[in-house]
C-alpha positions as CSV (number, residue, x, y, z in Angstrom):
1,M,-0.2,0.0,-0.1
2,I,2.7,2.7,0.7
3,K,4.7,1.4,-2.5
4,N,2.0,3.5,-4.4
5,Y,2.1,6.5,-2.0
6,I,6.2,6.5,-2.4
7,I,6.6,9.5,-4.5
8,E,3.5,11.5,-2.2
9,I,5.4,10.4,0.7
10,L,8.6,11.5,-0.2
11,I,7.9,14.9,-2.0
12,G,5.1,15.6,0.8
13,A,8.0,14.7,3.2
14,G,10.6,17.4,1.6
15,V,8.4,20.1,1.5
16,F,6.9,19.8,4.6
17,L,10.3,19.6,6.2
18,M,11.5,22.7,3.9
19,L,8.4,24.9,5.3
20,I,9.4,23.9,8.9
21,Y,13.0,25.2,8.3
22,S,11.3,28.4,7.2
23,S,8.7,30.0,5.3
24,D,10.4,33.6,5.7
25,P,9.9,35.3,2.2
26,I,13.9,36.2,0.2
27,I,13.3,40.0,-1.2
28,Y,15.0,40.7,-4.3
29,P,14.9,43.9,-6.3
30,D,12.4,42.3,-8.5
31,S,10.2,41.7,-5.9
32,G,9.1,45.0,-5.1
33,R,7.5,44.9,-9.1
34,Y,4.9,42.8,-7.7
35,L,4.7,43.7,-4.2
36,K,3.7,46.9,-5.7
37,G,2.4,46.2,-9.3
38,N,4.1,47.4,-12.6
39,L,2.0,48.0,-15.7
40,F,4.6,45.9,-17.7
41,D,4.4,42.8,-16.1
42,P,1.6,39.6,-15.8
43,P,-1.3,40.0,-13.3
44,F,-1.2,36.9,-11.7
45,Y,2.0,37.3,-9.3
46,S,0.8,40.3,-8.1
47,S,-3.1,39.0,-7.6
48,I,-2.0,36.2,-5.6
49,I,0.3,38.2,-3.2
50,N,-2.4,41.0,-2.7
51,I,-4.8,37.7,-2.1
52,M,-2.8,36.5,0.1
53,L,-1.8,39.4,2.1
54,L,-5.5,40.3,2.5
55,T,-6.6,36.9,3.8
56,F,-3.5,36.2,5.7
57,N,-1.9,40.0,6.1
58,N,1.5,38.1,6.2
59,L,4.1,37.2,3.1
60,N,4.5,33.9,4.5
61,S,1.3,32.8,3.4
62,V,3.0,33.8,-0.4
63,I,5.4,31.2,0.7
64,I,3.5,28.4,2.1
65,L,0.7,28.5,-1.4
66,Q,3.6,28.5,-4.1
67,T,5.9,25.7,-2.2
68,L,2.7,23.3,-1.5
69,F,1.7,24.1,-5.2
70,I,5.3,23.1,-6.7
71,G,5.1,20.0,-4.0
72,L,1.4,18.8,-6.4
73,S,2.8,19.3,-9.4
74,I,5.8,17.4,-9.1
75,I,3.7,14.2,-8.2
76,Y,1.3,15.2,-11.1
77,F,4.2,15.3,-13.3
78,V,6.1,11.8,-12.0
79,K,2.2,10.3,-12.3
80,T,1.6,11.0,-16.1
81,T,4.9,10.8,-16.8
82,S,4.5,6.7,-14.7
83,I,1.1,5.7,-16.6
84,K,2.8,6.7,-20.2
85,F,5.8,5.3,-20.2
86,N,5.6,2.5,-17.5
87,L,8.0,4.0,-15.3
88,N,9.6,1.4,-12.3
89,I,9.3,2.5,-8.7
90,S,13.2,3.5,-8.9
91,T,13.0,6.0,-11.9
92,K,10.2,6.9,-10.3
93,I,11.8,8.3,-7.2
94,L,15.0,9.4,-9.4
95,V,12.8,12.2,-11.4
96,S,11.3,13.3,-8.2
97,L,14.1,14.1,-6.4
98,F,15.7,14.9,-10.0
99,L,12.7,17.5,-10.1
100,F,12.6,18.9,-6.1
101,L,16.7,20.1,-6.4
102,P,15.8,23.5,-7.7
103,I,13.1,24.1,-5.4
104,I,15.4,23.9,-2.7
105,Q,17.2,27.1,-3.6
106,F,14.2,28.9,-4.9
107,Y,11.4,28.1,-2.8
108,R,11.1,31.2,-0.6
109,H,12.2,33.9,-3.0
110,L,9.3,36.5,-3.9
111,L,9.4,36.5,-7.7
112,T,7.4,34.4,-10.1
113,E,10.0,31.6,-10.5
114,P,7.8,28.8,-8.2
115,F,4.8,29.4,-10.0
116,S,6.3,29.1,-13.4
117,Y,8.0,25.9,-12.3
118,A,4.9,24.6,-10.9
119,F,2.3,25.7,-14.1
120,S,4.9,24.4,-16.3
121,L,5.2,21.2,-14.7
122,L,1.3,20.6,-14.6
123,F,1.4,22.5,-18.4
124,V,3.8,19.6,-19.8
125,S,1.9,16.9,-17.7
126,F,-1.4,17.7,-20.0
127,V,0.4,18.2,-23.0
128,L,2.1,14.5,-22.6
129,K,-1.7,13.3,-22.1
130,L,-3.1,15.2,-24.9
131,I,-0.9,14.2,-27.2
132,F,-1.5,10.3,-26.3
133,N,-5.0,10.9,-25.8
134,F,-6.9,13.6,-27.3
135,N,-10.2,14.5,-25.1
136,H,-11.7,17.5,-24.5
137,K,-10.3,17.2,-20.7
138,N,-6.9,17.5,-21.5
139,L,-7.2,20.3,-24.3
140,I,-9.1,22.5,-21.9
141,W,-6.7,21.9,-19.1
142,C,-3.7,22.0,-21.4
143,S,-5.0,25.7,-22.3
144,I,-5.5,26.5,-19.0
145,F,-1.9,26.0,-18.0
146,V,-0.6,28.1,-21.3
147,I,-2.7,31.1,-19.8
148,L,-1.4,31.3,-16.5
149,L,1.9,30.4,-17.9
150,L,1.2,33.8,-19.5
151,L,0.0,35.7,-16.7
152,V,3.1,34.9,-14.6
153,R,5.9,35.7,-17.0
154,N,6.4,37.8,-20.3
155,Q,9.0,35.5,-21.0
156,F,6.3,32.8,-21.7
157,M,5.8,34.5,-24.9
158,F,7.5,32.2,-26.8
159,L,4.6,29.7,-25.9
160,Y,2.0,30.5,-28.5
161,I,4.7,29.3,-31.0
162,V,4.9,26.1,-29.2
163,I,1.4,25.2,-28.9
164,L,1.0,26.2,-32.5
165,L,3.5,23.9,-33.4
166,L,2.3,21.5,-31.2
167,Y,-1.6,21.8,-32.2
168,L,-0.2,21.0,-36.0
169,G,1.4,17.6,-34.7
170,I,-1.6,17.2,-33.2
171,F,-4.0,17.7,-35.9
172,T,-1.8,15.6,-38.5
173,L,-2.2,12.3,-36.1
174,Q,-5.8,13.1,-35.7
175,N,-6.8,14.2,-39.4
176,S,-10.2,15.4,-38.6
177,K,-12.4,18.8,-38.8
178,K,-13.2,18.1,-35.1
179,T,-10.2,18.1,-33.8
180,F,-8.9,21.0,-36.3
181,T,-11.8,23.1,-34.7
182,L,-11.4,22.3,-30.5
183,L,-7.0,22.9,-31.8
184,A,-8.5,26.4,-34.0
185,L,-11.1,27.2,-30.6
186,S,-8.1,26.4,-27.7
187,F,-6.0,28.8,-29.5
188,L,-8.3,31.4,-29.9
189,S,-9.3,31.3,-26.5
190,I,-5.8,31.5,-25.3
191,F,-5.2,34.6,-27.3
192,L,-8.4,36.2,-25.8
193,I,-8.2,35.6,-22.7
194,H,-4.3,36.3,-22.2
195,N,-4.6,39.6,-23.9
196,G,-8.5,40.4,-21.9
197,V,-6.6,39.5,-18.8
198,V,-3.4,41.9,-18.9
199,N,-5.7,44.7,-20.9
200,L,-8.2,44.5,-18.2
201,N,-5.3,45.1,-15.2
202,K,-3.5,47.7,-17.3
203,Y,-6.7,49.8,-17.6
204,F,-7.7,49.4,-14.0
205,S,-4.2,50.0,-13.0
206,K,-3.4,53.1,-14.7
207,N,-4.5,55.7,-13.0
208,S,-2.1,54.6,-10.3
209,L,0.9,53.0,-12.0
210,E,1.4,54.3,-15.2
211,K,3.3,57.3,-14.6
212,K,5.5,55.8,-11.8
213,N,6.4,53.0,-14.0
214,L,6.6,55.4,-17.2
215,L,8.9,57.0,-15.6
216,N,11.2,54.3,-13.7
217,S,10.4,51.4,-15.2
218,N,13.2,48.4,-15.7
219,T,11.3,46.0,-16.9
220,G,9.5,44.6,-20.3
221,I,11.5,44.0,-23.8
222,F,12.7,47.2,-24.3
223,F,14.7,47.1,-21.1
224,F,17.0,44.7,-22.0
225,T,17.1,45.2,-26.0
226,Y,18.3,48.6,-24.9
227,I,21.0,47.4,-22.9
228,D,22.7,44.9,-25.9
229,S,21.8,48.2,-28.3
230,I,24.4,50.1,-26.1
231,Y,26.9,47.3,-25.5
232,I,27.6,47.1,-29.0
233,S,27.3,50.1,-30.2
234,T,30.3,53.1,-29.9
235,N,30.4,56.4,-29.3
236,Q,30.2,57.2,-33.1
237,D,26.6,56.0,-33.2
238,A,25.2,58.9,-30.9
239,K,25.6,60.6,-33.8
240,L,22.8,58.7,-35.3
241,F,20.1,60.8,-33.4
242,K,18.8,64.0,-34.2
243,N,17.7,65.2,-31.2
244,K,20.6,66.8,-29.4
245,N,19.7,66.1,-25.9
246,L,19.0,62.6,-26.6
247,S,22.5,62.2,-28.6
248,N,24.8,64.2,-25.9
249,T,22.9,62.1,-23.6
250,L,24.2,58.9,-25.3
251,T,27.3,60.3,-25.5
252,I,27.8,61.1,-21.9
253,I,26.7,56.7,-21.5
254,F,28.9,55.9,-24.0
255,K,32.0,57.9,-22.5
256,E,31.5,55.9,-19.2
257,M,31.1,52.3,-20.4
258,N,34.3,52.9,-22.5
259,E,36.1,53.6,-19.3
260,R,35.1,51.5,-17.6
261,N,35.5,49.0,-20.4
262,A,31.5,47.7,-20.8
263,L,31.3,48.1,-24.4
264,V,31.5,44.7,-26.7
265,K,35.0,46.1,-28.1
266,H,36.2,45.5,-24.7
267,Y,35.0,42.2,-24.6
268,N,37.3,39.3,-23.1
269,G,35.6,36.2,-22.6
270,R,32.3,34.5,-20.5
271,G,30.8,36.9,-17.8
272,H,31.6,39.9,-19.4
273,F,28.2,41.0,-20.8
274,G,26.8,40.3,-17.2
275,L,29.2,42.9,-15.6
276,S,28.4,45.0,-18.0
277,F,24.9,45.1,-17.6
278,K,24.8,46.1,-14.4
279,D,27.1,49.1,-15.2
280,I,25.3,50.1,-18.1
281,D,21.7,50.4,-16.1
282,S,22.6,52.0,-13.0
283,Y,24.7,54.6,-14.8
284,S,22.1,55.0,-17.9
285,Q,18.5,55.0,-15.6
286,P,19.1,58.3,-13.7
287,L,20.5,60.2,-17.0
288,L,17.3,58.6,-19.0
289,E,15.3,59.6,-16.2
290,N,16.4,63.3,-16.4
291,L,16.2,63.6,-20.2
292,A,12.4,61.9,-20.2
293,K,11.5,65.0,-17.7
294,K,13.1,67.6,-19.7
295,E,11.8,66.2,-23.4
296,N,8.3,65.4,-21.7
297,N,9.0,62.1,-22.6
298,D,9.0,58.4,-20.8
299,V,11.5,56.3,-20.1
300,V,10.6,52.9,-22.1
301,N,10.0,55.3,-25.1
302,L,13.5,56.7,-24.9
303,K,14.5,53.0,-24.7
304,K,13.1,51.6,-27.6
305,E,13.9,54.4,-29.9
306,I,17.7,54.2,-28.7
307,S,17.6,50.2,-29.0
308,T,15.6,50.0,-32.2
309,K,17.9,52.4,-34.0
310,L,21.3,51.3,-33.0
311,I,20.3,47.4,-32.7
312,K,19.5,48.4,-36.6
313,A,22.4,50.1,-37.2
314,N,24.8,47.4,-35.7
315,F,22.6,44.8,-37.1
316,K,25.8,42.3,-37.4
317,K,27.3,42.8,-34.2
318,Y,23.8,42.5,-32.6
319,I,23.2,38.9,-34.2
320,K,26.8,37.9,-33.4
321,H,26.3,39.1,-29.4
322,I,23.3,37.1,-29.8
323,F,25.4,34.2,-30.3
324,K,27.6,34.8,-27.6
325,K,25.5,35.1,-24.8
326,S,24.5,31.6,-25.9
327,Y,27.8,30.6,-25.6
328,D,29.0,32.2,-22.5
329,S,25.9,30.5,-20.7
330,S,24.4,27.4,-21.1
331,W,25.5,26.8,-25.0
332,L,24.7,22.4,-24.1
333,F,20.9,23.4,-23.6
334,V,21.1,24.8,-26.8
335,F,22.3,22.5,-28.9
336,V,20.9,19.1,-27.0
337,P,17.5,21.0,-27.8
338,F,18.4,21.7,-31.6
339,F,19.7,18.4,-32.5
340,M,16.2,16.4,-30.6
341,V,13.7,18.8,-32.7
342,I,16.0,17.5,-35.6
343,A,15.3,13.8,-34.7
344,G,11.8,13.7,-33.4
345,M,10.6,16.0,-36.6
346,R,12.0,13.5,-38.8
347,S,10.7,10.7,-36.6
348,F,7.4,12.4,-36.7
349,L,7.0,12.9,-40.1
350,K,8.3,9.3,-40.9
351,N,6.3,7.3,-38.5
352,K,3.3,9.7,-37.4
353,S,4.2,8.6,-33.5
354,C,3.0,10.2,-30.5
355,F,6.3,9.7,-28.7
356,S,8.2,11.9,-31.7
357,L,5.7,14.6,-31.2
358,F,6.6,14.7,-27.6
359,I,9.8,14.6,-28.2
360,T,9.2,17.3,-30.5
361,F,7.7,19.5,-28.3
362,I,9.9,18.9,-25.3
363,S,12.7,20.0,-27.1
364,T,10.8,23.2,-28.9
365,F,9.8,23.8,-25.3
366,A,13.1,23.9,-24.1
367,L,14.9,25.8,-27.4
368,A,12.0,28.4,-27.4
369,N,12.5,29.5,-23.7
370,H,16.8,29.7,-24.0
371,S,15.8,32.2,-27.5
372,I,13.9,34.5,-25.9
373,V,16.2,35.1,-22.8
374,Y,19.4,35.4,-25.3
375,L,17.0,37.9,-27.7
376,F,15.2,39.8,-25.0
377,G,17.3,39.2,-21.4
378,R,20.2,38.9,-19.0
379,V,21.3,35.2,-18.8
380,Q,20.3,33.6,-15.6
381,P,20.3,30.0,-15.1
382,R,16.7,30.6,-12.7
383,Y,15.5,31.4,-16.2
384,F,15.8,28.1,-17.5
385,I,14.9,25.9,-15.0
386,Y,11.0,25.7,-15.9
387,T,12.6,23.9,-19.4
388,D,15.5,22.7,-19.0
389,F,14.9,20.2,-15.3
390,M,11.4,18.2,-17.2
391,L,14.2,17.9,-20.9
392,L,17.0,16.2,-18.8
393,V,13.8,14.4,-17.4
394,I,12.7,13.0,-20.2
395,I,16.2,12.5,-21.8
396,F,16.5,9.8,-18.5
397,I,13.2,8.2,-18.9
398,T,13.7,7.9,-22.9
399,F,17.4,6.3,-21.9
400,T,15.6,4.4,-19.0
401,I,12.8,3.1,-21.3
402,L,16.0,2.2,-24.3
403,L,18.2,-0.2,-22.1
404,E,15.0,-1.7,-20.9
405,K,13.8,-3.0,-24.1
406,K,17.6,-4.0,-24.9
407,I,18.2,-5.6,-21.5
408,K,14.5,-7.6,-22.4
């Protein structure tokens, strides 16, 4: 009897011990965005914090909720993969422990990572069920967790492409008008609900947050592309801007960054961009805020204008910089899913099997996540936990299945 619930017991005990050890939240600089609210962030995590504060009047309740949710998601993922791939008890235990490892480090973070990790596990679980058993229930749950991921982090915008490719694969397997209609309705629902909730949140929060966020925002796509654009450019590029105040501000920024060896021409190996990122951000932000006041503009628009023009003028250097981001960080997790995508697609086109579609999906999921971070963000390990741990688990399960078949 106990053997049937060994995974629930292990994960439950682990979650209980962590919460007993501490449920005090760890506050990061980014935590303020979720505590105060931000027009450029999806509303889910801020809403959870507000609900828990209203109900329990402390942030410990948020930590307890997100930790319990992660525990439940690991259990569900392991049970789902166990049923679909007929895993033995030792494999289930190893998978559970491996998926549990990252939460030991971040379960107390007052950031979106815990919920993102939990939702990713549940999303992949229902995708697996949907591929092998296409029905209304699995499709609805899959759609729900896509929406939740989109409402947790802007980073998950890549899911639109992943879901589109997944649905095309499922339609190829099912090949019926009913399937096409259901998949089309699901995709349309995801798009409408996600954008509807985001726009409603912006509308209701606009009066209290707009001025502050537009002036001081350090979030959104243009915050990151701005850093990249400054990094790859030189002092001569300041002349591209006709606005003298903007041109002079950029000249000051380039001069200082050049003296700090924080531009790409001073690249000296791995880690250079990470250090430069902090210098560019901390030094230029006050200058851009002052310029925004003078120009009766906002920082977001200034960063948009700067990044667009500088990247266009230095496009080859920008593309090279994106590849360097990959090399400087976790390049292995780009090459591995890339070759898995190729192998999975070849097998799917040839055999039309559910397993090859799932391999294609999980590798595309990981590859798309890495790509969006390299393009629009600063590379940090915590941005990859949602996909990389599951990718490794699926590789491990695949090898386990193949070895067991070979032995038999």
